[in-house]
C-alpha positions in Angstrom: 0.0 0.0 0.0 1.3 3.3 -1.0 2.4 5.8 1.9 -0.2 8.7 2.5 1.3 12.3 2.0 1.6 12.9 5.7 3.5 9.6 6.1 5.7 10.2 3.2 6.5 13.7 4.7 7.4 12.1 8.1 9.6 9.3 6.7 11.7 11.8 4.5 11.7 14.8 6.7 15.1 14.0 8.3 16.8 14.0 4.8 15.2 17.1 3.6 17.1 20.7 3.3 16.2 23.5 5.4 14.1 25.2 2.7 12.4 21.7 1.7 11.3 21.2 5.5 10.0 24.7 5.5 7.7 23.8 2.6 7.1 20.7 4.1 5.6 21.7 7.4 3.7 24.4 5.5 1.8 21.7 3.5 1.0 19.7 6.5 -0.4 22.5 8.3 -2.1 24.1 5.4 -2.9 21.1 3.1 -6.2 23.2 1.7 -3.8 25.7 0.4 -1.3 23.2 -0.6 -3.9 21.3 -2.8 -5.3 24.5 -4.9 -2.0 26.7 -5.1 0.5 27.0 -7.7 4.2 26.0 -6.8 5.1 29.8 -6.8 2.2 30.5 -4.4 3.1 27.8 -2.1 6.8 29.3 -1.9 5.7 32.7 -1.3 3.5 31.6 1.5 6.3 29.4 2.9 9.0 31.9 2.4 11.1 30.0 0.1 11.5 30.0 -3.8 9.4 28.2 -6.3 12.2 25.8 -7.2 12.3 24.8 -3.6 8.9 23.6 -3.8 9.6 21.6 -7.0 12.8 20.2 -5.5 10.7 18.7 -2.4 8.5 16.6 -4.8 11.6 15.2 -6.2 13.2 14.7 -2.8 10.0 12.6 -1.8 10.6 10.3 -4.7 7.8 11.6 -6.9 8.0 12.5 -10.5 7.2 16.2 -10.1 5.0 19.1 -8.4 1.9 17.7 -10.2 2.3 14.3 -8.4 2.9 15.8 -5.1 -0.1 18.1 -5.4 -2.3 15.2 -6.8 -1.1 13.1 -3.8 -1.7 15.9 -1.3 -5.3 16.9 -2.9 -6.5 13.1 -2.5 -5.7 12.9 1.1 -7.2 16.1 1.7 -10.4 15.4 0.0 -10.6 12.0 1.8 -11.0 13.4 5.1 -14.4 14.5 6.5 -13.3 18.0 7.5 -11.8 18.7 4.2 -14.9 17.8 2.3 -17.0 20.1 4.5 -14.4 22.8 3.9 -14.4 22.1 0.0 -18.3 22.3 0.0 -18.4 26.1 1.5 -16.5 28.5 -0.4 -14.4 30.7 1.9 -14.4 34.2 0.2 -14.5 35.1 -3.5 -10.9 34.2 -3.9 -11.4 30.7 -3.0 -14.2 29.3 -5.2 -14.1 25.7 -5.4 -11.4 24.2 -7.5 -13.9 21.9 -9.6 -15.9 25.2 -10.6 -12.8 26.5 -12.2 -12.2 23.3 -14.4 -15.4 21.8 -14.9 -16.0 23.1 -18.5 -12.5 21.5 -19.7 -13.2 19.0 -22.3 -10.8 16.1 -22.3 -10.5 15.9 -26.0 -9.7 19.4 -26.4 -7.2 19.4 -24.0 -5.5 16.4 -25.5 -5.5 18.0 -28.5 -4.1 21.2 -27.2 -1.2 19.8 -25.2 -0.2 17.6 -28.4 0.0 20.7 -30.4 2.0 22.8 -27.6 4.6 19.9 -27.5 4.9 19.4 -31.3 5.1 23.1 -32.6 8.1 24.5 -33.8 7.4 27.5 -31.7 4.6 28.7 -29.4 3.2 32.4 -29.2 1.2 33.3 -26.1 -0.8 36.3 -26.3 -2.8 38.0 -23.7 -3.6 41.7 -23.3 -4.6 43.9 -20.5 -5.9 42.0 -17.6 -5.7 38.5 -19.4 -1.8 39.5 -19.9 -1.2 38.2 -16.1 -2.3 34.6 -17.1 -0.6 34.8 -20.4 2.8 35.5 -18.7 2.4 32.9 -16.2 1.8 30.2 -18.9 4.8 31.7 -20.8 7.1 31.4 -17.9 6.1 28.0 -17.1 6.0 26.7 -20.7 9.8 28.0 -21.0 10.6 25.5 -18.4 9.2 22.6 -20.6 10.3 23.6 -24.1 12.1 25.9 -26.1 11.2 28.6 -28.8 8.1 30.1 -26.5 7.1 34.0 -27.2 4.9 36.4 -25.6 3.0 39.2 -26.5 3.0 42.6 -24.7 0.2 43.7 -22.2 -1.2 46.4 -24.8 -0.1 45.1 -28.2 2.0 42.9 -30.5 5.0 43.0 -32.8 4.0 42.2 -36.7 7.7 41.3 -36.9 7.4 38.4 -34.6 4.1 37.2 -35.9 5.6 36.8 -39.5 7.9 34.1 -38.3 4.7 31.9 -37.7 4.3 29.1 -39.7 2.1 26.2 -40.5 4.0 24.1 -37.5 3.4 27.0 -35.1 0.8 27.0 -32.4 -0.7 30.5 -31.1 -2.5 30.6 -27.7 -4.8 33.5 -27.3 -6.5 34.4 -23.9 -9.9 36.3 -24.7 -12.2 37.3 -21.8 -15.0 40.1 -21.8 -14.2 42.7 -22.3 -12.7 41.3 -25.8 -10.1 43.2 -27.1 -9.3 43.8 -30.8 -5.7 42.7 -30.5 -6.6 39.5 -29.4 -8.7 38.8 -32.4 -6.1 40.5 -34.6 -3.6 38.0 -33.5 -5.7 34.9 -33.9 -6.5 36.3 -37.5 -2.9 36.9 -38.5 -1.9 33.3 -37.1 -4.6 31.7 -39.0 -3.6 33.5 -42.1 -0.1 32.3 -41.8 -1.5 28.6 -41.3 -0.7 28.3 -37.6 -2.9 26.4 -35.0 -5.0 28.7 -32.6 -5.7 27.7 -29.2 -8.2 30.1 -27.7 -8.5 30.4 -23.9 -12.1 31.9 -23.4 -15.1 31.9 -21.7 -17.5 30.6 -24.5 -16.9 28.8 -27.9 -18.8 31.8 -29.8 -16.5 34.5 -28.5 -14.7 36.6 -31.3 -11.6 34.4 -31.0 -13.5 31.1 -30.2 -15.1 31.3 -33.6 -12.0 31.1 -35.4 -9.7 29.0 -33.2 -9.1 25.4 -33.8 -9.2 24.3 -30.3 -11.2 26.2 -27.7 -10.6 25.6 -23.9 -13.2 27.3 -21.9 -12.5 28.8 -18.4 -15.1 28.0 -15.6 -15.5 31.4 -14.5 -14.2 34.9 -15.9 -14.7 36.7 -12.3 -11.4 35.9 -11.1 -7.9 35.7 -12.5 -7.4 32.4 -10.6 -10.0 30.7 -13.2 -7.4 31.2 -16.0 -4.4 30.3 -13.9 -6.0 27.1 -12.8 -6.9 26.3 -16.5 -3.3 27.1 -17.3 -2.0 25.0 -14.8 -3.8 22.0 -16.1 -2.2 22.6 -19.2 1.2 22.7 -18.0 0.7 19.5 -15.7 -0.6 17.7 -19.0 2.5 18.9 -20.9 4.8 17.4 -18.3 3.1 14.1 -17.9 2.7 13.8 -21.8 6.4 14.8 -22.4 8.0 13.8 -19.2 11.6 12.9 -20.6 12.2 16.4 -22.5 10.7 18.3 -19.7 12.6 16.6 -17.2 16.1 17.2 -19.4 15.1 20.8 -19.7 14.6 21.2 -15.9 17.4 19.5 -15.2 19.6 21.9 -17.3 17.8 25.1 -15.8 18.5 23.7 -12.4 22.5 23.7 -13.2 22.0 27.1 -14.6 20.2 28.6 -11.6 22.8 27.0 -9.4 25.6 28.6 -11.5 24.3 32.0 -11.5 23.0 31.7 -7.7 19.7 33.0 -8.8 18.1 31.3 -5.9 18.9 31.7 -2.1 17.9 28.1 -1.5 
């Protein structure tokens, strides 16, 4: 029988680094947050870097942060107290996780992940409020593959879009109030034969109408809905192409260490 999350932490705790122990203690004490937050958010709460959170997963013998969070989430949801907490929203910022993800179609998600892995380059576009989610997806995807580009918060360069090919993929965040820039990026990408993935609130939104693949956000009232959907995309890419993602992450860790970027 596989050990529970708490048993795994208890068994491995003496061998963890100081920073990893801080993360482990935080996750034990705040399992609900650990089940819902991103690695970066957990690191901020625990007072360590995002990399330290990811390293904890490997130190526990898991394949990555997504596996750690899945193990923790299953244990959290299995307890009576956690089930009661999950059924009662605790403020606007803690809407049920399932509410954000319920509209995701598995077929659409699989096709999107396949395109993002196989493309010669990925261009991510998000304008104004949507740029926060676009930047997060850009940052995380750069840890998994090369040739990932990002729009500006208020516009884009045609000189960058002209490099798109039929082997490229463009991800466009488009939520009310819809921006003309989002539609223009999607239209230009289609003209050049690139595949367009829309992350939007409805299939018949301006960008959704012309996209090849549409991923629907569960709610447009909070940026966390976009981040939650983006996290699912990243986790799926990691699992689908674990070998490539692992090699790139290992190379990045060496660069981080050489440059002394992180304190732990």
